[in-house]
N, C-alpha and C positions, 0 to 999 in steps of 0.2 A: 502494498499500497502507502503513494505516496504522500507525500503533504504537498499542500500549496503552492512550496519551491521549489518541487521534482525531486529532493531526496525523500531516499527510504528513513519509515521512522526508526524501522529495524528490518536487517540485511541475514535472512535467516542464511542463509549463505556462505555469506561472510563471514558468522558466527561459530555453525558449523565447519567453515574449512582452521580457522584461528584453535577455535577447542582440539580438532583430530593433531595439528599438529602438534597442539599444546603437550597432548595428551602421549605421544607419538616419544615427543623429547625426552616426556619424565621418566619412560617405562623404556628404552628403546635395549636398555643396557642391563635388562632387573632379570635372575634367573627366574625360571618356575615358579620355586617357592617366592619366593620375594616377589615375583607378580600375585602372585593364590592371599599372597595374606597384603598387596596392593591396592584387590578386590574386598576383600573381604571386611578394610577400612573403611571404605567408602560405599556400604549392603546402604540402597536404601531403605527410609524409615514410612515411605507407603506404603501399604499392605497392599494395592496393585501389585508396585515396581518390586517389593520383596519377594511376593511369591514369580512373580517371573527372573530373578536372577537366583532364586530358591533353584530351578529345576537345572537338571542335569541332562535333559537328552529332551528330543523332542515331542508335544505331547499325539500318541498311539491316535491315531487313524489311519483313512486311507488316503493321503495328500498326494503317495506318488501314483496313485489311478484315477487324479481329478483331471477332466475334459480337456482337452484344449480350447483356447478361444476360436468359436466358431465353427462350432457343431460336431466336430470331424472324429471327439470320443477318442483319440490315442493318449495314450498314457505320457508324464510327465519323465520326460527322464528322474534320476534319484541320486 
């Protein structure tokens, strides 16, 4: 969304790239154990986000058998 001056009030793409680059630089040289501790230290407090954070694998279901757009019924690659 742009303001009357033509500038974006919030640039989501710029924010996402800066955040990603900052996190990547911070964790670049971490071992697997250090990375695990880093994630644990940042555990979300929101119940919905905490549930997603705690998942160790994708939910069960027929995700690999979903039809391709266009109705051809072909399976998606897994």
